[in-house]
C-alpha positions as CSV (number, residue, x, y, z in Angstrom):
1,M,29.7,273.9,232.5
2,S,33.0,274.7,233.5
3,N,35.3,272.2,234.3
4,Q,35.4,273.1,237.9
5,E,31.9,271.8,238.0
6,F,32.6,268.0,237.3
7,S,33.9,265.6,240.0
8,G,37.7,264.8,240.3
9,V,36.5,261.4,238.5
10,E,34.5,263.1,235.6
11,Q,37.6,265.1,234.9
12,Q,39.8,262.4,234.5
13,L,37.5,260.7,232.2
14,I,37.5,263.9,229.8
15,R,41.1,264.2,230.0
16,R,41.2,260.2,229.1
17,A,38.9,261.0,226.4
18,A,41.3,263.5,224.6
19,A,44.4,261.2,225.4
20,T,43.3,257.8,225.0
21,P,44.8,256.2,221.7
22,I,42.9,255.4,218.5
23,T,43.8,253.1,215.9
24,V,42.4,253.0,212.5
25,P,43.4,249.7,210.4
26,I,44.0,250.5,206.8
27,F,42.2,248.1,204.2
28,P,41.8,248.4,200.3
29,M,38.8,250.7,199.8
30,D,36.9,248.1,197.4
31,E,37.5,245.7,200.5
32,L,35.5,247.9,202.7
33,E,32.9,249.1,200.6
34,L,32.1,245.5,199.7
35,V,32.1,244.6,203.6
36,A,30.2,247.9,204.6
37,V,27.4,247.5,201.8
38,T,26.9,244.1,202.4
39,R,26.7,244.4,206.3
40,Q,24.2,247.3,206.0
41,A,22.0,245.2,203.4
42,C,22.3,242.3,205.8
43,F,21.1,244.4,208.8
44,H,18.1,245.6,206.7
45,R,17.4,242.1,205.6
46,E,18.0,243.3,201.9
47,R,19.9,241.4,199.2
48,P,23.3,242.7,199.0
49,P,24.3,244.5,195.6
50,T,26.3,242.3,193.4
51,R,28.7,245.2,193.1
52,P,28.9,248.1,195.8
53,R,29.7,250.3,193.4
54,S,26.2,250.3,192.3
55,C,25.2,251.9,195.6
56,Q,25.2,256.0,195.7
57,R,28.8,256.8,196.2
58,E,27.5,259.1,199.6
59,R,25.4,256.2,201.2
60,R,28.7,253.8,200.2
61,E,30.8,256.2,202.1
62,R,28.5,256.7,205.0
63,F,28.5,252.8,205.4
64,V,32.2,252.8,205.0
65,V,32.6,255.3,207.7
66,N,30.1,253.5,210.2
67,L,32.0,250.3,210.0
68,I,34.8,251.8,210.6
69,R,33.8,253.7,213.5
70,H,31.7,250.8,214.9
71,Q,33.6,247.7,213.7
72,L,37.3,248.4,213.1
73,A,38.7,251.2,214.8
74,E,40.5,250.4,218.1
75,F,39.9,252.6,221.1
76,D,38.7,252.3,224.5
77,R,34.9,251.8,224.0
78,D,34.4,251.3,227.5
79,L,35.6,255.0,228.3
80,E,33.0,256.0,225.8
81,H,30.0,254.2,227.3
82,Q,31.1,255.4,230.9
83,L,31.3,259.2,229.5
84,L,27.9,258.7,228.3
85,R,26.5,256.9,231.3
86,R,27.5,259.9,233.4
87,G,26.2,262.5,230.8
88,L,29.3,263.7,229.9
89,M,28.5,265.1,226.3
90,Q,31.8,267.1,225.9
91,G,34.2,264.0,226.6
92,A,32.0,261.6,224.7
93,L,31.8,264.2,221.6
94,M,35.7,265.0,221.8
95,L,36.3,261.3,221.5
96,Q,34.0,260.7,218.7
97,Q,35.5,263.9,216.8
98,R,39.1,262.4,217.4
99,L,37.9,258.9,216.2
100,L,36.5,260.7,213.0
101,L,39.8,262.6,212.6
102,A,41.8,259.4,212.5
103,I,39.4,258.0,210.2
104,E,39.7,261.0,207.7
105,S,43.9,261.0,208.3
106,A,43.7,256.9,207.3
107,Y,41.1,257.5,204.6
108,P,41.3,260.9,203.0
109,K,38.9,259.8,200.5
110,L,36.2,259.8,202.9
111,S,36.6,263.4,204.1
112,D,33.2,264.5,202.8
113,E,31.8,261.8,204.9
114,V,33.8,262.2,207.9
115,H,32.8,266.4,207.8
116,R,29.0,265.2,207.5
117,Q,29.3,263.2,210.5
118,K,31.3,265.6,212.4
119,F,28.6,268.4,211.8
120,D,25.9,266.3,212.7
121,R,27.4,265.4,216.0
122,E,28.2,268.9,216.9
123,R,24.7,270.0,215.9
124,R,23.3,267.3,218.0
125,W,25.6,267.3,221.0
126,G,27.1,270.9,220.6
127,D,30.4,272.3,220.3
128,P,32.9,269.8,222.5
129,A,34.8,272.9,223.8
130,A,31.5,274.6,225.1
131,T,29.4,271.3,226.2
132,G,28.9,270.2,229.7
133,R,26.7,267.8,230.7
134,G,24.3,268.1,227.9
């Protein structure tokens, strides 16, 4: 769907998705891992491991990226909800991809997991440059 097919409000939302500030706080990785693994265990009503490193590296990294994405990163979450409510997958995906790139920039060690999550979103939602309403 081309940009001409979006209403003025929708075009404005997509432009905001491209420009909205995203801040990823920096914490020591061992602290992030401890919080992420503990939160994940509590979410699944499991006993948290006594040492986060006992959890597989790939799982630990997924938990950390998800913690940053859902709890720690600062960006306009209301904008994301507006985009999704209107079915503007192009804008929502663009915002998600920018968030993941900000996480990768702040935590280069998480690059493999960031790329996995980016690929997963592109596979499910399509290419942000070509995707319209989904």
